[in-house]
C-alpha positions as CSV (number, residue, x, y, z in Angstrom):
1,M,-9.4,16.6,16.3
2,R,-11.5,13.8,14.7
3,A,-10.1,10.3,14.6
4,I,-11.2,6.7,14.2
5,V,-10.4,4.9,17.4
6,Y,-10.8,1.2,18.4
7,E,-10.8,0.0,21.9
8,R,-11.3,-3.7,21.3
9,Y,-10.4,-6.3,18.7
10,G,-13.1,-7.5,16.4
11,P,-15.3,-6.8,13.3
12,P,-15.3,-3.4,11.5
13,E,-18.0,-2.1,13.9
14,V,-15.3,-1.7,16.7
15,L,-14.1,1.3,14.8
16,E,-15.6,4.6,16.2
17,L,-15.3,8.2,15.2
18,K,-14.2,10.3,18.3
19,Q,-12.6,13.5,19.3
20,V,-9.0,13.1,20.5
21,D,-6.2,15.5,21.3
22,K,-4.4,17.0,18.4
23,P,-0.7,16.1,18.5
24,A,2.2,18.6,18.5
25,P,5.5,18.1,16.7
26,K,8.5,17.2,18.7
27,M,12.1,17.8,17.7
28,G,12.7,16.5,14.2
29,E,9.0,15.9,13.5
30,V,6.5,17.5,11.2
31,L,2.8,17.9,11.9
32,I,0.7,16.9,8.8
33,K,-2.9,17.8,8.2
34,I,-4.3,14.6,6.6
35,H,-6.4,15.0,3.5
36,A,-6.7,11.3,2.6
37,T,-5.7,7.9,3.9
38,T,-6.4,4.3,2.9
39,V,-7.7,1.0,4.2
40,H,-4.5,-1.1,4.0
41,I,-4.6,-4.8,4.6
42,G,-2.4,-4.2,7.5
43,D,-5.1,-2.1,9.2
44,V,-7.6,-5.0,8.8
45,R,-5.2,-7.5,10.3
46,M,-4.4,-5.3,13.2
47,R,-8.1,-4.8,13.9
48,I,-9.0,-8.5,13.9
49,P,-6.1,-9.2,14.9
50,D,-4.4,-11.7,12.6
51,P,-1.8,-13.1,13.0
52,F,-1.8,-13.6,16.7
53,L,1.5,-11.8,16.8
54,A,-0.5,-8.5,16.5
55,R,-1.7,-9.1,20.0
56,L,1.9,-9.3,21.3
57,V,2.6,-6.0,19.7
58,N,-0.6,-4.2,20.5
59,G,-2.0,-5.9,23.6
60,L,-3.2,-9.4,24.4
61,L,-6.8,-8.7,25.3
62,R,-7.4,-5.3,23.7
63,P,-5.5,-2.6,21.7
64,R,-3.2,-0.7,24.0
65,K,-0.3,0.7,22.0
66,I,-2.1,1.5,18.8
67,P,-5.5,3.1,19.3
68,I,-5.7,4.7,15.8
69,L,-5.1,2.6,12.6
70,G,-4.1,3.9,9.2
71,M,-0.7,3.3,7.5
72,E,-0.8,5.6,4.4
73,L,-1.7,9.2,3.9
74,A,-1.4,12.4,1.9
75,G,-1.8,15.8,3.3
76,E,-0.2,19.2,4.0
77,V,2.6,20.1,6.5
78,K,1.1,22.5,9.1
79,E,3.9,22.8,11.6
80,V,7.5,21.7,11.9
81,G,9.4,20.8,15.1
82,E,12.8,22.1,16.2
83,G,15.6,21.1,13.9
84,V,13.5,20.3,10.8
85,E,15.1,21.6,7.7
86,R,13.7,19.6,4.8
87,F,10.0,20.5,5.1
88,K,8.1,23.7,5.8
89,P,4.4,24.6,6.4
90,G,2.4,24.4,3.2
91,D,4.4,21.5,1.7
92,R,2.2,18.8,0.2
93,V,3.4,15.4,1.2
94,F,2.6,11.7,1.2
95,A,3.6,9.4,3.9
96,F,3.9,5.8,5.3
97,T,3.3,5.7,9.0
98,G,5.1,2.4,9.7
99,F,4.3,0.4,12.8
100,G,2.9,3.4,14.6
101,F,-0.2,3.6,12.3
102,G,-2.3,6.7,13.2
103,A,-3.5,7.9,9.8
104,Y,-7.2,7.6,10.6
105,A,-7.2,11.1,12.0
106,E,-7.1,14.8,11.0
107,Y,-3.5,15.3,12.1
108,I,-0.4,13.2,12.6
109,C,3.2,13.8,13.6
110,L,5.9,11.9,11.7
111,P,9.8,12.2,11.7
112,E,11.4,14.3,9.0
113,H,13.9,11.5,8.5
114,G,12.4,8.1,9.3
115,T,12.3,4.4,8.5
116,T,9.6,1.9,7.4
117,K,9.2,1.2,11.1
118,N,8.7,4.7,12.5
119,G,7.3,6.5,9.4
120,L,8.4,8.0,6.1
121,V,7.5,11.4,4.6
122,E,8.1,12.5,1.0
123,Y,7.1,15.4,-1.2
124,M,3.8,14.6,-3.0
125,P,4.0,14.3,-6.9
126,E,2.4,17.3,-8.4
127,N,0.3,15.3,-10.9
128,L,-1.4,13.2,-8.2
129,S,-4.5,14.1,-6.2
130,Y,-4.4,13.6,-2.4
131,A,-6.4,10.4,-2.8
132,Q,-4.0,9.0,-5.4
133,A,-0.9,10.0,-3.3
134,A,-2.3,8.4,-0.2
135,A,-2.6,5.1,-2.1
136,L,1.1,5.2,-3.3
137,P,3.3,4.2,-0.3
138,G,2.4,0.7,1.0
139,G,1.7,-1.2,-2.2
140,G,4.1,0.9,-4.1
141,M,7.1,0.2,-1.9
142,T,6.3,-3.5,-1.7
143,A,6.0,-3.8,-5.5
144,L,9.2,-1.8,-6.0
145,T,11.1,-4.1,-3.7
146,L,9.8,-7.2,-5.4
147,I,10.4,-6.1,-8.9
148,E,13.9,-5.1,-8.0
149,K,14.5,-8.5,-6.4
150,A,13.3,-10.1,-9.6
151,Q,16.1,-8.3,-11.5
152,L,13.9,-8.1,-14.6
153,Q,15.5,-7.5,-17.9
154,P,13.9,-6.2,-21.1
155,G,12.0,-9.0,-22.9
156,Q,11.8,-11.4,-19.9
157,K,8.5,-12.8,-19.0
158,I,6.8,-12.3,-15.6
159,L,3.5,-13.7,-14.3
160,I,1.8,-11.6,-11.6
161,Y,-0.8,-13.5,-9.6
162,G,-3.3,-11.0,-8.0
163,A,-2.5,-8.4,-10.6
164,S,-5.5,-6.2,-9.8
165,G,-4.7,-5.7,-6.1
166,S,-2.7,-2.8,-4.6
167,I,0.7,-4.6,-4.9
168,G,-0.2,-6.3,-8.1
169,S,-1.4,-3.2,-9.9
170,F,1.9,-1.4,-9.1
171,A,3.9,-4.5,-10.0
172,V,2.3,-4.6,-13.5
173,Q,3.3,-1.0,-14.2
174,L,6.8,-1.4,-12.8
175,A,7.4,-4.6,-14.8
176,K,6.3,-2.9,-18.0
177,H,8.5,0.0,-17.3
178,R,11.4,-2.4,-17.2
179,G,10.5,-3.8,-20.6
180,A,9.2,-7.2,-19.4
181,E,6.4,-9.2,-21.0
182,V,3.7,-9.2,-18.3
183,T,1.0,-11.8,-17.7
184,G,-1.6,-10.7,-15.1
185,V,-3.8,-13.2,-13.3
186,C,-6.9,-11.9,-11.6
187,S,-10.7,-12.3,-11.5
188,G,-12.8,-12.0,-14.6
189,A,-14.2,-8.7,-13.4
190,S,-10.7,-7.2,-13.3
191,L,-9.3,-8.4,-16.7
192,E,-9.8,-5.0,-18.5
193,L,-8.3,-3.1,-15.6
194,V,-5.2,-5.2,-15.6
195,R,-4.9,-4.9,-19.4
196,S,-5.3,-1.1,-19.1
197,L,-2.3,-1.0,-16.7
198,G,-0.1,-2.5,-19.5
199,A,-0.3,-6.2,-19.1
200,D,0.4,-8.1,-22.4
201,H,-1.7,-11.1,-21.4
202,V,-4.5,-11.4,-18.8
203,L,-5.8,-14.7,-17.3
204,D,-9.0,-15.3,-15.2
205,Y,-7.8,-17.4,-12.3
206,A,-11.2,-19.1,-12.1
207,R,-11.1,-20.3,-15.7
208,E,-7.5,-20.8,-16.6
209,D,-4.7,-22.7,-14.8
210,F,-1.5,-21.0,-16.0
211,A,0.6,-23.9,-14.5
212,T,-0.8,-26.4,-17.0
213,D,-0.2,-24.5,-20.2
214,R,3.1,-24.4,-22.1
215,R,4.2,-20.9,-21.2
216,R,7.0,-20.6,-18.8
217,Y,8.2,-17.5,-17.0
218,D,11.4,-15.9,-15.8
219,V,9.6,-14.6,-12.7
220,V,6.4,-15.7,-11.0
221,L,5.2,-13.1,-8.4
222,D,2.4,-13.9,-6.0
223,A,1.2,-10.5,-5.0
224,V,-1.6,-11.6,-2.7
225,H,-0.1,-14.6,-0.9
226,K,-2.8,-16.9,-2.2
227,L,-1.0,-19.0,-4.8
228,D,0.1,-22.5,-4.1
229,R,3.9,-22.3,-4.1
230,G,4.3,-25.6,-6.0
231,Q,1.9,-24.4,-8.7
232,G,3.8,-21.2,-9.1
233,K,7.1,-22.9,-9.4
234,R,5.9,-25.3,-12.1
235,A,5.4,-22.3,-14.3
236,L,9.0,-21.1,-14.0
237,K,11.7,-21.6,-16.6
238,E,14.8,-23.3,-15.4
239,G,16.6,-20.9,-13.1
240,G,13.5,-18.7,-12.8
241,I,12.6,-16.7,-9.7
242,Y,9.6,-17.2,-7.5
243,L,8.5,-14.3,-5.2
244,D,5.8,-14.0,-2.6
245,A,4.8,-10.5,-1.6
246,H,4.3,-11.5,2.1
247,K,7.6,-13.3,2.4
248,D,10.0,-11.7,0.1
249,S,9.5,-7.9,0.5
250,D,11.0,-7.4,4.0
251,S,14.5,-6.6,2.9
252,D,15.7,-4.2,0.3
253,A,18.9,-2.6,-0.9
254,K,17.2,0.7,-0.7
255,T,16.4,2.6,2.4
256,G,12.8,3.5,3.0
257,E,13.5,7.2,2.2
258,E,15.1,6.2,-1.1
259,A,12.2,4.0,-2.0
260,M,9.6,6.7,-1.2
261,R,11.6,9.2,-3.3
262,Q,11.8,6.8,-6.2
263,L,8.0,6.2,-6.0
264,G,7.4,9.9,-6.1
265,E,9.6,10.3,-9.1
266,L,8.0,7.4,-11.0
267,A,4.5,8.8,-10.3
268,E,5.5,12.3,-11.4
269,A,7.0,10.8,-14.6
270,G,3.7,9.0,-15.3
271,V,5.1,5.5,-14.9
272,L,3.0,4.8,-11.8
273,T,-0.7,5.6,-11.4
274,P,-2.4,4.3,-8.2
275,V,-5.6,2.4,-8.9
276,I,-8.5,3.5,-6.7
277,D,-11.4,1.2,-6.4
278,R,-13.6,3.2,-4.0
279,T,-13.5,6.3,-1.8
280,Y,-15.3,6.6,1.5
281,A,-15.7,9.5,3.9
282,L,-14.0,9.2,7.3
283,E,-17.3,8.6,9.0
284,D,-17.9,5.6,6.7
285,I,-14.8,3.7,7.9
286,V,-16.8,0.7,9.0
287,E,-18.3,0.2,5.6
288,A,-14.8,0.7,4.0
289,H,-13.2,-2.0,6.3
290,R,-16.1,-4.4,5.6
291,Y,-15.5,-4.0,1.8
292,V,-11.7,-4.5,2.0
293,E,-12.1,-7.5,4.4
294,A,-14.3,-9.2,1.8
295,G,-11.2,-9.5,-0.4
296,H,-12.5,-8.3,-3.7
297,K,-11.1,-4.8,-4.0
298,K,-9.3,-3.6,-7.1
299,G,-6.2,-1.6,-6.3
300,N,-6.8,0.6,-3.3
301,V,-9.6,1.9,-1.1
302,V,-9.2,5.5,0.0
303,I,-10.7,7.4,3.0
304,A,-11.3,11.1,2.4
305,V,-10.5,12.7,5.7
306,I,-11.1,16.1,4.0
307,P,-13.5,15.8,1.1
308,A,-11.9,16.7,-2.3
309,G,-12.4,20.3,-3.1
310,S,-12.8,21.4,0.5
């Protein structure tokens, strides 16, 4: 099968398209034919690697444990291993690969019942394309965790910094679904996008300092880990909640399977629509990584492993 492999750390050019062995499902696993995946920020960090901890996980001098990146996907179940009861060949699914990565390929094996560490598989919402479904798990689960931690009530005010990114775009939609008054902070080029997602107010971070105006918020959510914590807290009401997507999304009352199921239900109900900035072919993975690493993407960048309509 075709796969994107990297044998050394470094710039996007270390990613190479190669032929590798097709996996076979073990007991309790499903074999998925991947139609679409994404360039997740986790893929970029593992490739660089950053932080240094990634080397401790994957090899100090070069990648040893994880040769194929890719954390999100959508596709079709082709085979099931012994003992699998929930899925059958032909089922359309979306999945999060966890710390095993591996979605930059034509096939992957994942557990029928998994965790955020070893992989999660869920039925794909009927109203989403493979590209949209592939963009749902990573940013969607993080945003769902953060919005639930915020304990938003109808009428409360939330400011989302980085509202046009993957996590932020999902957070805007989830906050509006809960009846909150949403202020989205993003670049000037993304103001209309964030407004279209339901934000009541939009601010250009390059022109407006939300911390200096008179508005105060019940929740301030930094969806991109770029906001000065002190600046964010100054915009809170007394007793307000400050959340950082990189620090406050690692624990959740829900299991990973419950979160994935809820994401699918919200998408099917039309509450969540993944934002897709650009779509690249698998062989254009280097260009896709270069674009994401530049830090200006809106929503998600999708990789079409199988071109739409094929």
